[in-house]
DSSP file (Angstrom, degrees, kcal/mol; ACC not computed):
  #  RESIDUE AA STRUCTURE BP1 BP2  ACC     N-H-->O    O-->H-N    N-H-->O    O-->H-N    TCO  KAPPA ALPHA  PHI   PSI    X-CA   Y-CA   Z-CA
    1    1 A X              0   0    0      0, 0.0     2,-0.1     0, 0.0     0, 0.0   0.000 360.0 360.0 360.0 132.3   33.6   22.2  -47.5
    2    2 A X        -     0   0    0      1,-0.1     2,-0.4     0, 0.0    58,-0.2  -0.438 360.0-141.8 -72.4 135.3   31.8   19.3  -46.1
    3    3 A X        -     0   0    0     -2,-0.1     2,-0.3    57,-0.0    -1,-0.1  -0.791  12.0-145.2 -99.4 142.0   28.1   19.9  -45.3
    4    4 A X        -     0   0    0     -2,-0.4     2,-0.6    56,-0.0    93,-0.1  -0.789  17.9-116.5-109.7 151.7   26.6   18.4  -42.2
    5    5 A X        -     0   0    0     -2,-0.3    92,-0.1    88,-0.2    91,-0.1  -0.774  34.0-152.1 -87.1 113.6   23.1   17.1  -41.8
    6    6 A X        -     0   0    0     -2,-0.6     2,-0.3     1,-0.1    40,-0.1  -0.301  16.4-112.3 -77.8 169.8   21.2   19.3  -39.1
    7    7 A X        -     0   0    0     38,-0.2     2,-0.2    -2,-0.0    -1,-0.1  -0.812  23.6-140.0-102.5 147.5   18.4   18.0  -37.0
    8    8 A X     >  -     0   0    0     -2,-0.3     4,-2.0     1,-0.1     5,-0.2  -0.597  27.8-110.0-102.1 170.3   14.8   19.2  -37.3
    9    9 A X  H  > S+     0   0    0      1,-0.2     4,-2.9    -2,-0.2     5,-0.1   0.906 120.4  54.5 -64.4 -38.0   12.4   19.9  -34.5
   10   10 A X  H  > S+     0   0    0      1,-0.2     4,-3.5     2,-0.2     5,-0.3   0.895 106.0  52.8 -57.2 -46.0   10.4   16.7  -35.7
   11   11 A X  H  >>S+     0   0    0      2,-0.2     4,-2.6     1,-0.2     5,-1.0   0.923 109.0  48.2 -57.4 -45.7   13.5   14.6  -35.5
   12   12 A X  I  <>S+     0   0    0     -4,-2.0     5,-3.8     3,-0.2     6,-0.5   0.942 116.2  44.9 -64.5 -45.1   14.2   15.6  -32.0
   13   13 A X  I  <>S+     0   0    0     -4,-2.9     5,-0.9    -5,-0.2    -2,-0.2   0.964 121.4  35.6 -57.1 -51.8   10.5   14.9  -31.1
   14   14 A X  I  <5S+     0   0    0     -4,-3.5    -2,-0.2     3,-0.1    -1,-0.2   0.704 134.6  16.9 -83.4 -17.7   10.2   11.6  -32.8
   15   15 A X  I  X5S+     0   0    0     -4,-2.6     4,-3.1    -5,-0.3     5,-0.2   0.748 128.1  30.7-114.9 -66.2   13.7   10.2  -32.2
   16   16 A X  I  ><S+     0   0    0     -5,-1.0     4,-2.2     2,-0.2     5,-0.2   0.923 124.9  41.9 -73.5 -42.4   15.8   11.9  -29.4
   17   17 A X  I  ><S+     0   0    0     -5,-3.8     4,-2.4     2,-0.2    -1,-0.2   0.946 118.9  46.2 -67.9 -47.4   13.0   13.0  -27.1
   18   18 A X  H  ><S+     0   0    0     -5,-0.9     4,-2.8    -6,-0.5     5,-0.2   0.951 113.4  49.0 -59.7 -54.1   11.2    9.7  -27.6
   19   19 A X  H  X S+     0   0    0     -4,-3.1     4,-2.5     1,-0.2     5,-0.4   0.893 111.6  49.5 -60.0 -41.4   14.4    7.6  -27.0
   20   20 A X  H  X S+     0   0    0     -4,-2.2     4,-2.7    -5,-0.2    -1,-0.2   0.943 113.2  46.7 -65.6 -41.9   15.3    9.5  -23.8
   21   21 A X  H  < S+     0   0    0     -4,-2.4     4,-0.3    -5,-0.2    -2,-0.2   0.876 117.4  43.4 -66.0 -37.8   11.8    9.0  -22.5
   22   22 A X  H  < S+     0   0    0     -4,-2.8    -1,-0.2    -5,-0.2    -2,-0.2   0.864 129.4  21.8 -71.9 -36.3   11.8    5.3  -23.3
   23   23 A X  H  < S+     0   0    0     -4,-2.5    -3,-0.2    -5,-0.2    -2,-0.2   0.601 129.7  33.7-111.5 -15.1   15.3    4.4  -22.2
   24   24 A X  S  < S+     0   0    0     -4,-2.7    -3,-0.1    -5,-0.4    -2,-0.1   0.010  70.7 116.0-132.0  34.7   16.4    7.0  -19.6
   25   25 A X    >   +     0   0    0     -4,-0.3     3,-0.7     1,-0.1    -1,-0.1   0.827  41.1 154.8 -80.1 -25.7   13.4    8.1  -17.7
   26   26 A X  T 3  S-     0   0    0      1,-0.2    -1,-0.1    -3,-0.1    -2,-0.0  -0.011  70.8 -23.4  45.9-137.6   14.7    6.7  -14.3
   27   27 A X  T 3  S+     0   0    0      1,-0.1     2,-0.6     2,-0.1    -1,-0.2   0.713 133.0  59.0 -83.3 -21.0   13.3    8.4  -11.2
   28   28 A X  S <  S-     0   0    0     -3,-0.7    -1,-0.1    53,-0.0    52,-0.0  -0.933  83.8-135.5-114.6 115.2   12.4   11.7  -12.9
   29   29 A X        -     0   0    0     -2,-0.6     2,-0.6     1,-0.1    -8,-0.1  -0.292  15.0-124.9 -71.4 152.8    9.9   11.4  -15.7
   30   30 A X        -     0   0    0     -9,-0.1    51,-0.1    51,-0.1     3,-0.1  -0.883  31.9-124.6 -97.5 121.1   10.6   13.4  -18.9
   31   31 A X        -     0   0    0     -2,-0.6    49,-0.1     1,-0.1   -10,-0.1  -0.045  38.0 -75.4 -62.7 165.9    7.6   15.6  -19.6
   32   32 A X    >   -     0   0    0      1,-0.1     3,-1.6     2,-0.1    -1,-0.1  -0.236  41.6-116.2 -58.6 153.1    5.7   15.5  -23.0
   33   33 A X  G >  S+     0   0    0      1,-0.3     3,-2.0     2,-0.2    -1,-0.1   0.829 111.8  67.5 -60.4 -33.2    7.4   17.2  -25.9
   34   34 A X  G 3  S+     0   0    0      1,-0.3    -1,-0.3     3,-0.0    -2,-0.1   0.583  89.0  66.2 -68.0  -8.1    4.6   19.8  -26.2
   35   35 A X  G <  S+     0   0    0     -3,-1.6    -1,-0.3     2,-0.1    -2,-0.2   0.336  74.5 123.4 -92.8   6.6    5.7   21.3  -22.8
   36   36 A X  S <  S-     0   0    0     -3,-2.0     2,-0.4    42,-0.1    42,-0.2  -0.291  74.8 -99.5 -65.8 161.0    9.0   22.5  -24.3
   37   37 A X    >>  -     0   0    0     40,-3.0     3,-1.2    39,-0.2     4,-0.8  -0.681  45.0-102.5 -84.9 131.2    9.7   26.1  -23.9
   38   38 A X  T 34 S-     0   0    0     -2,-0.4    -1,-0.1     1,-0.2     2,-0.0  -0.135  95.6  -0.2 -55.2 129.6    8.9   28.0  -27.1
   39   39 A X  T 3> S+     0   0    0      1,-0.1     4,-1.9    -3,-0.0    -1,-0.2   0.043 106.0  92.1  86.4 -29.6   12.0   29.0  -29.2
   40   40 A X  H <> S+     0   0    0     -3,-1.2     4,-2.8     2,-0.2    37,-0.2   0.903  86.8  45.9 -73.1 -44.6   14.6   27.6  -27.0
   41   41 A X  H  X S+     0   0    0     -4,-0.8     4,-1.9    36,-0.3    -1,-0.2   0.894 113.0  52.4 -64.1 -40.4   14.8   24.1  -28.8
   42   42 A X  H  > S+     0   0    0      2,-0.2     4,-1.8     1,-0.2    -2,-0.2   0.909 109.2  50.1 -65.5 -39.8   14.8   25.9  -32.2
   43   43 A X  H  X S+     0   0    0     -4,-1.9     4,-2.8     2,-0.2     3,-0.3   0.968 108.3  52.9 -60.1 -52.6   17.8   28.1  -31.0
   44   44 A X  H  X S+     0   0    0     -4,-2.8     4,-0.6     1,-0.2    -2,-0.2   0.849 113.4  44.0 -54.7 -34.8   19.7   25.0  -29.8
   45   45 A X  H  < S+     0   0    0     -4,-1.9   -38,-0.2    -5,-0.1    -1,-0.2   0.792 119.1  39.4 -73.1 -34.1   19.3   23.4  -33.2
   46   46 A X  H >< S+     0   0    0     -4,-1.8     3,-1.4    -3,-0.3    -2,-0.2   0.793  98.2  73.1 -90.1 -29.5   20.1   26.4  -35.3
   47   47 A X  H >< S+     0   0    0     -4,-2.8     3,-2.3     1,-0.3    10,-0.2   0.907  92.0  56.6 -57.3 -48.2   23.0   28.0  -33.3
   48   48 A X  T 3< S+     0   0    0     -4,-0.6    10,-0.4    -5,-0.3    -1,-0.3   0.770 108.1  51.0 -61.2 -15.7   25.7   25.3  -34.3
   49   49 A X  T <  S+     0   0    0     -3,-1.4    -1,-0.3    -4,-0.1    -2,-0.2   0.227  85.2 131.7-105.1  14.0   24.9   26.1  -38.0
   50   50 A X    <   -     0   0    0     -3,-2.3     7,-2.3     6,-0.1     8,-0.5  -0.287  38.3-159.6 -64.1 148.0   25.3   29.9  -37.7
   51   51 A X  E     -A   56   0A   0      5,-0.3     2,-0.5     6,-0.1     5,-0.2  -0.970  12.1-153.2-126.3 148.2   27.3   31.9  -40.1
   52   52 A X  E >  S-A   55   0A   0      3,-3.1     3,-1.9    -2,-0.3     2,-0.8  -0.943  79.9 -40.5-118.3 110.3   28.9   35.4  -39.8
   53   53 A X  T 3  S-     0   0    0     -2,-0.5    -2,-0.1     1,-0.2     0, 0.0  -0.673 125.9 -32.4  65.6-110.6   29.2   36.8  -43.2
   54   54 A X  T 3  S+     0   0    0     -2,-0.8     2,-0.5     2,-0.1    -1,-0.2   0.256 118.5 100.8-120.7  14.6   30.3   33.7  -45.0
   55   55 A X  E <  S-A   52   0A   0     -3,-1.9    -3,-3.1     2,-0.0     2,-0.2  -0.835  72.0-123.8-102.2 134.2   32.2   32.1  -42.2
   56   56 A X  E     -A   51   0A   0     -2,-0.5    -5,-0.3    -5,-0.2     3,-0.2  -0.490   8.9-145.9 -67.3 142.5   30.8   29.4  -40.1
   57   57 A X  S    S+     0   0    0     -7,-2.3     2,-0.4     1,-0.3    -1,-0.1   0.776  89.1  35.9 -78.0 -31.0   30.7   30.0  -36.3
   58   58 A X  S    S-     0   0    0     -8,-0.5     2,-0.3   -10,-0.4    -1,-0.3  -0.958  84.7-144.3-136.5 110.0   31.3   26.3  -35.4
   59   59 A X     >  -     0   0    0     -2,-0.4     4,-1.1    -3,-0.2     5,-0.1  -0.544  51.5  -9.5 -88.2 139.7   33.7   24.4  -37.5
   60   60 A X  H  > S-     0   0    0     -2,-0.3     4,-2.3     3,-0.2     5,-0.2   0.183  91.3 -68.9  75.3 170.6   33.5   20.8  -38.4
   61   61 A X  H  > S+     0   0    0      1,-0.2     4,-3.6     2,-0.2     5,-0.2   0.938 132.6  51.0 -64.2 -43.6   31.2   18.1  -37.0
   62   62 A X  H  > S+     0   0    0      1,-0.2     4,-2.5     2,-0.2    -1,-0.2   0.889 109.7  49.7 -64.4 -36.3   32.8   18.1  -33.7
   63   63 A X  H  X S+     0   0    0     -4,-1.1     4,-1.9     2,-0.2    -1,-0.2   0.913 114.8  43.9 -62.9 -48.6   32.5   21.8  -33.3
   64   64 A X  H  X S+     0   0    0     -4,-2.3     4,-2.6     2,-0.2    -2,-0.2   0.925 115.2  50.5 -63.9 -46.4   28.7   21.7  -34.3
   65   65 A X  H  X S+     0   0    0     -4,-3.6     4,-2.4     1,-0.2    -2,-0.2   0.870 108.2  51.4 -57.5 -38.9   28.2   18.7  -32.0
   66   66 A X  H  X S+     0   0    0     -4,-2.5     4,-2.2    -5,-0.2    -1,-0.2   0.892 112.6  45.0 -68.6 -37.2   29.9   20.3  -29.1
   67   67 A X  H  X S+     0   0    0     -4,-1.9     4,-2.7     2,-0.2     5,-0.3   0.947 112.5  52.0 -61.8 -49.5   27.7   23.4  -29.4
   68   68 A X  H  X S+     0   0    0     -4,-2.6     4,-2.1     1,-0.2    -2,-0.2   0.876 111.8  45.9 -49.2 -50.1   24.6   21.4  -29.9
   69   69 A X  H  X S+     0   0    0     -4,-2.4     4,-1.3     1,-0.2    -1,-0.2   0.898 113.0  50.6 -65.5 -43.9   25.3   19.3  -26.7
   70   70 A X  H  X S+     0   0    0     -4,-2.2     4,-2.9     1,-0.2     5,-0.3   0.909 113.6  42.4 -61.4 -48.0   26.1   22.4  -24.7
   71   71 A X  H  X S+     0   0    0     -4,-2.7     4,-2.2     1,-0.2     5,-0.3   0.853 108.5  58.2 -67.7 -35.6   23.0   24.4  -25.6
   72   72 A X  H  < S+     0   0    0     -4,-2.1     5,-0.4    -5,-0.3     6,-0.2   0.838 118.1  35.2 -66.9 -27.6   20.7   21.4  -25.3
   73   73 A X  H >< S+     0   0    0     -4,-1.3     3,-0.6    -3,-0.2    -2,-0.2   0.940 125.3  36.0 -82.8 -53.2   22.0   21.1  -21.6
   74   74 A X  H 3< S+     0   0    0     -4,-2.9    -3,-0.2     1,-0.2    -2,-0.2   0.791 113.2  54.2 -85.7 -29.5   22.5   24.8  -20.5
   75   75 A X  T 3< S-     0   0    0     -4,-2.2    -1,-0.2    -5,-0.3    -3,-0.1   0.570  91.8-142.9 -87.1  -4.7   19.6   26.5  -22.3
   76   76 A X    <   +     0   0    0     -3,-0.6   -39,-0.2    -5,-0.3    -3,-0.1   0.903  27.2 175.9  51.3  58.0   16.9   24.1  -20.8
   77   77 A X        +     0   0    0     -5,-0.4   -40,-3.0    -6,-0.2   -36,-0.3   0.715  66.9  49.7 -64.5 -17.9   14.6   23.8  -23.8
   78   78 A X  S    S-     0   0    0    -42,-0.2     4,-0.1    -6,-0.2   -42,-0.1  -0.722  85.7-121.8-118.7 165.7   12.5   21.3  -21.8
   79   79 A X  S    S-     0   0    0     -2,-0.2     2,-0.3     1,-0.2    -1,-0.1   0.779  95.5  -0.1 -75.9 -28.3   11.0   21.4  -18.3
   80   80 A X  S    S+     0   0    0    -49,-0.1    -1,-0.2     1,-0.0   -49,-0.1  -0.970 114.7  43.5-155.9 157.2   12.8   18.3  -17.2
   81   81 A X     >  +     0   0    0     -2,-0.3     4,-3.0   -51,-0.1     5,-0.3   0.681  57.6 144.0  80.0  18.0   15.3   15.8  -18.8
   82   82 A X  H  > S+     0   0    0      1,-0.2     4,-2.6     2,-0.2     5,-0.1   0.917  72.1  47.4 -61.4 -46.7   17.5   18.2  -20.6
   83   83 A X  H  > S+     0   0    0      1,-0.2     4,-2.3     2,-0.2    -1,-0.2   0.930 113.5  47.4 -63.8 -42.4   20.7   16.3  -20.0
   84   84 A X  H  > S+     0   0    0      1,-0.2     4,-1.8     2,-0.2    -1,-0.2   0.862 115.1  46.1 -64.4 -34.2   19.1   12.9  -21.1
   85   85 A X  H  X S+     0   0    0     -4,-3.0     4,-2.4     2,-0.2    -1,-0.2   0.864 109.2  57.2 -75.3 -29.5   17.6   14.5  -24.2
   86   86 A X  H  X S+     0   0    0     -4,-2.6     4,-3.2    -5,-0.3    -2,-0.2   0.916 108.2  47.4 -56.8 -42.9   21.1   16.2  -24.8
   87   87 A X  H  X S+     0   0    0     -4,-2.3     4,-1.8     1,-0.2    -1,-0.2   0.916 114.5  42.7 -70.1 -42.2   22.6   12.9  -24.9
   88   88 A X  H  X S+     0   0    0     -4,-1.8     4,-2.3     2,-0.2    -1,-0.2   0.845 115.8  51.8 -69.5 -32.9   20.1   11.2  -27.2
   89   89 A X  H  X S+     0   0    0     -4,-2.4     4,-2.9     2,-0.2     5,-0.2   0.977 110.6  48.5 -68.9 -51.9   20.2   14.4  -29.5
   90   90 A X  H  X S+     0   0    0     -4,-3.2     4,-2.1     1,-0.2    -2,-0.2   0.854 112.8  46.2 -55.4 -40.6   23.9   14.3  -29.6
   91   91 A X  H  X S+     0   0    0     -4,-1.8     4,-2.8     2,-0.2    -1,-0.2   0.903 114.1  48.6 -72.4 -43.1   24.0   10.6  -30.5
   92   92 A X  H  X S+     0   0    0     -4,-2.3     4,-2.6     2,-0.2    -2,-0.2   0.919 110.9  50.9 -61.8 -45.0   21.3   11.0  -33.2
   93   93 A X  H  X S+     0   0    0     -4,-2.9     4,-1.4     2,-0.2    -2,-0.2   0.948 112.6  45.0 -57.3 -51.2   23.1   14.1  -34.7
   94   94 A X  H ><>S+     0   0    0     -4,-2.1     5,-2.7    -5,-0.2     3,-0.6   0.951 112.4  53.6 -62.8 -46.1   26.4   12.1  -34.9
   95   95 A X  H ><5S+     0   0    0     -4,-2.8     3,-2.3     1,-0.3    -1,-0.2   0.930 105.0  53.7 -52.7 -48.7   24.4    9.1  -36.4
   96   96 A X  H 3<5S+     0   0    0     -4,-2.6    -1,-0.3     1,-0.3    -2,-0.2   0.802 111.1  47.9 -58.7 -29.3   22.8   11.2  -39.1
   97   97 A X  T <<5S-     0   0    0     -4,-1.4    -1,-0.3    -3,-0.6    -2,-0.2   0.134 124.2-100.5-100.5  18.8   26.4   12.3  -40.1
   98   98 A X  T < 5S+     0   0    0     -3,-2.3    43,-2.9     1,-0.2    44,-0.4   0.669  86.6 104.3  84.4  12.8   27.9    8.9  -40.1
   99   99 A X  E   < -B  140   0B   0     -5,-2.7     2,-0.3    41,-0.3    -1,-0.2  -0.752  41.7-174.3-128.1 169.1   29.6    8.9  -36.8
  100  100 A X  E     -B  139   0B   0     39,-2.2    39,-2.4    -2,-0.2     2,-0.5  -0.959  28.3-106.6-152.5 167.6   29.1    7.5  -33.2
  101  101 A X  E     -B  138   0B   0     -2,-0.3     2,-1.4    37,-0.2    37,-0.3  -0.921  14.6-147.3-101.9 128.5   30.6    7.7  -29.8
  102  102 A X        +     0   0    0     35,-3.5     2,-0.3    -2,-0.5    36,-0.1  -0.663  66.4 101.2 -85.4  78.2   32.7    4.8  -28.4
  103  103 A X  S    S-     0   0    0     -2,-1.4     2,-0.1    45,-0.3    -2,-0.1  -0.989  74.6-104.0-158.8 150.3   31.6    5.4  -24.9
  104  104 A X     >  -     0   0    0     -2,-0.3     4,-2.1     1,-0.1     5,-0.2  -0.474  31.7-116.4 -78.8 159.4   29.1    3.8  -22.5
  105  105 A X  H  > S+     0   0    0      1,-0.2     4,-2.7     2,-0.2     5,-0.2   0.884 112.4  53.3 -63.6 -39.8   25.8    5.6  -21.7
  106  106 A X  H  > S+     0   0    0      2,-0.2     4,-3.0     1,-0.2    -1,-0.2   0.901 109.5  47.0 -63.2 -41.2   26.6    6.1  -18.1
  107  107 A X  H  > S+     0   0    0      2,-0.2     4,-2.3     1,-0.2    -1,-0.2   0.924 113.4  49.9 -58.4 -48.8   29.9    7.8  -18.8
  108  108 A X  H  X S+     0   0    0     -4,-2.1     4,-1.9     2,-0.2    -2,-0.2   0.930 112.5  46.9 -61.6 -46.5   28.3   10.0  -21.4
  109  109 A X  H  X S+     0   0    0     -4,-2.7     4,-2.2     2,-0.2     3,-0.4   0.961 109.9  53.7 -62.0 -51.1   25.4   11.0  -19.0
  110  110 A X  H  X S+     0   0    0     -4,-3.0     4,-2.2     1,-0.3    -1,-0.2   0.886 108.9  50.2 -56.6 -38.5   28.0   11.7  -16.2
  111  111 A X  H  X S+     0   0    0     -4,-2.3     4,-2.4     2,-0.2    -1,-0.3   0.891 107.4  54.1 -65.3 -38.5   29.7   14.0  -18.7
  112  112 A X  H  X S+     0   0    0     -4,-1.9     4,-2.7    -3,-0.4    -2,-0.2   0.857 106.9  50.0 -56.0 -40.2   26.5   15.7  -19.3
  113  113 A X  H  X S+     0   0    0     -4,-2.2     4,-2.4     2,-0.2    -2,-0.2   0.910 108.2  53.4 -68.1 -41.2   26.0   16.3  -15.7
  114  114 A X  H  X S+     0   0    0     -4,-2.2     4,-0.6    -5,-0.2    -2,-0.2   0.948 109.1  48.4 -54.8 -51.8   29.5   17.8  -15.5
  115  115 A X  H >< S+     0   0    0     -4,-2.4     3,-1.5     1,-0.2    -2,-0.2   0.944 110.5  52.3 -60.4 -47.6   28.6   20.2  -18.4
  116  116 A X  H 3< S+     0   0    0     -4,-2.7    -1,-0.2     1,-0.3    -2,-0.2   0.933 108.5  50.8 -53.3 -42.5   25.2   21.2  -16.5
  117  117 A X  H 3< S+     0   0    0     -4,-2.4    -1,-0.3    -5,-0.1    -2,-0.2   0.569  91.8 111.4 -78.9  -2.4   27.1   22.0  -13.3
  118  118 A X  S << S-     0   0    0     -3,-1.5     2,-0.5    -4,-0.6     5,-0.1  -0.348  78.3-103.9 -71.3 150.8   29.6   24.3  -15.2
  119  119 A X    >   -     0   0    0      1,-0.1     3,-2.6     3,-0.1     7,-0.2  -0.639  19.1-138.8 -65.6 117.2   29.7   27.9  -14.9
  120  120 A X  G >  S+     0   0    0     -2,-0.5     3,-1.3     1,-0.3     4,-0.2   0.763 100.5  70.3 -50.7 -26.1   28.1   29.8  -17.8
  121  121 A X  G 3  S+     0   0    0      1,-0.3    -1,-0.3     2,-0.1     3,-0.2   0.707  96.8  50.8 -66.9 -16.0   31.0   32.3  -17.6
  122  122 A X  G <> S+     0   0    0     -3,-2.6     4,-2.7     1,-0.2    -1,-0.3  -0.093  72.0 132.2-112.5  35.4   33.3   29.6  -19.0
  123  123 A X  H <> S+     0   0    0     -3,-1.3     4,-2.7     1,-0.2     5,-0.3   0.930  70.3  49.4 -46.0 -61.2   31.1   28.7  -21.9
  124  124 A X  H  > S+     0   0    0      1,-0.2     4,-1.6     2,-0.2    -1,-0.2   0.851 111.3  46.9 -55.1 -41.4   33.8   28.8  -24.4
  125  125 A X  H  > S+     0   0    0      2,-0.2     4,-2.4     1,-0.2    -1,-0.2   0.909 113.5  49.9 -59.7 -44.0   36.2   26.6  -22.5
  126  126 A X  H  X S+     0   0    0     -4,-2.7     4,-2.2     1,-0.2    -2,-0.2   0.849 108.5  51.0 -71.8 -30.2   33.5   24.2  -21.8
  127  127 A X  H  X S+     0   0    0     -4,-2.7     4,-2.1    -5,-0.2    -1,-0.2   0.872 111.8  48.8 -70.3 -33.7   32.5   24.0  -25.4
  128  128 A X  H  X S+     0   0    0     -4,-1.6     4,-2.2    -5,-0.3    -2,-0.2   0.900 110.7  51.3 -70.0 -41.5   36.2   23.4  -26.4
  129  129 A X  H  X S+     0   0    0     -4,-2.4     4,-2.6     1,-0.2    -2,-0.2   0.879 109.6  48.5 -67.9 -36.9   36.3   20.7  -23.7
  130  130 A X  H  X S+     0   0    0     -4,-2.2     4,-2.9     2,-0.2    -1,-0.2   0.930 109.6  53.8 -64.3 -40.8   33.2   19.0  -25.1
  131  131 A X  H  X S+     0   0    0     -4,-2.1     4,-2.8     1,-0.2    -2,-0.2   0.906 110.5  45.0 -59.0 -42.0   34.7   19.2  -28.6
  132  132 A X  H  X S+     0   0    0     -4,-2.2     4,-2.5     2,-0.2    -1,-0.2   0.917 111.3  55.1 -68.9 -41.0   37.9   17.4  -27.3
  133  133 A X  H  X S+     0   0    0     -4,-2.6     4,-1.4     1,-0.2    -2,-0.2   0.966 111.7  43.2 -56.7 -53.7   35.7   14.9  -25.4
  134  134 A X  H >X S+     0   0    0     -4,-2.9     4,-1.2     1,-0.2     3,-1.0   0.954 111.9  52.8 -50.9 -52.4   33.9   14.1  -28.7
  135  135 A X  H 3< S+     0   0    0     -4,-2.8     3,-0.5     1,-0.3    -1,-0.2   0.881 108.9  52.3 -60.2 -34.1   37.1   14.0  -30.7
  136  136 A X  H 3< S+     0   0    0     -4,-2.5    -1,-0.3     1,-0.2    -2,-0.2   0.773 120.7  30.3 -71.3 -28.9   38.5   11.5  -28.2
  137  137 A X  H << S+     0   0    0     -4,-1.4   -35,-3.5    -3,-1.0    -1,-0.2   0.291  90.9 116.3-118.9  12.6   35.4    9.1  -28.4
  138  138 A X  E  <  +B  101   0B   0     -4,-1.2     2,-0.3    -3,-0.5   -37,-0.2  -0.533  34.4 171.1 -86.1 148.3   34.2    9.5  -32.0
  139  139 A X  E     -B  100   0B   0    -39,-2.4   -39,-2.2    -2,-0.2     2,-0.2  -0.985  40.2 -92.3-148.8 154.7   34.2    6.7  -34.5
  140  140 A X  E >   -B   99   0B   0     -2,-0.3     3,-1.5   -41,-0.2     4,-0.3  -0.493  31.8-132.3 -63.2 137.1   32.9    6.1  -38.0
  141  141 A X  G >  S+     0   0    0    -43,-2.9     3,-1.7     1,-0.3   -42,-0.2   0.883 106.1  59.5 -54.4 -42.9   29.6    4.5  -37.9
  142  142 A X  G 3  S+     0   0    0    -44,-0.4    -1,-0.3     1,-0.3   -43,-0.1   0.692 105.8  49.9 -65.2 -15.1   30.6    2.0  -40.5
  143  143 A X  G <  S+     0   0    0     -3,-1.5    -1,-0.3     2,-0.1    -2,-0.2   0.372  82.2 119.0-102.0   4.3   33.3    0.8  -38.1
  144  144 A X    <   -     0   0    0     -3,-1.7     2,-0.2    -4,-0.3    -3,-0.0  -0.477  51.7-151.6 -67.1 135.5   31.1    0.5  -35.1
  145  145 A X    >   -     0   0    0     -2,-0.2     3,-1.2     1,-0.1    -2,-0.1  -0.638  29.0-109.6-105.8 168.1   30.9   -3.1  -33.7
  146  146 A X  T 3  S+     0   0    0      1,-0.2    -1,-0.1    -2,-0.2    -2,-0.0   0.748 115.9  65.6 -68.8 -20.4   28.0   -4.7  -31.9
  147  147 A X  T 3         0   0    0      1,-0.2    -1,-0.2     0, 0.0    -3,-0.0   0.738 360.0 360.0 -66.9 -25.4   30.2   -4.5  -28.7
  148  148 A X    <         0   0    0     -3,-1.2   -45,-0.3   -44,-0.0    -1,-0.2   0.451 360.0 360.0 -80.3 360.0   30.3   -0.7  -28.6
């Protein structure tokens, strides 16, 4: 079974949070990392790697990526900027695992807004939709061109 590289709190702080703050601040500032809500970010990062017995809860890179993206948006680990940080966290997670998304930033952010507006009661369906979205747009990092 292929093992995937998880993200640490420090990586989210020094890469994903910083990248969102530097490139996606727009009209609403992203608060300092230290203002995050205790335990929520940790939960978002650990949940995709959960197991029940010896069975993984979220299969494959796309399953883990979908759950990570959903939780980073819906669990609000930060006071503001959760969608933007979710986008950069997803991209960094895929990058660490040798993948990338062939999609422009605005379309990815619009998808994040769609996820944010979804009803929590349809969580499983939304996670499946995110997984399909990722599957449709994923590519090997080694095949990524400078035009993407």
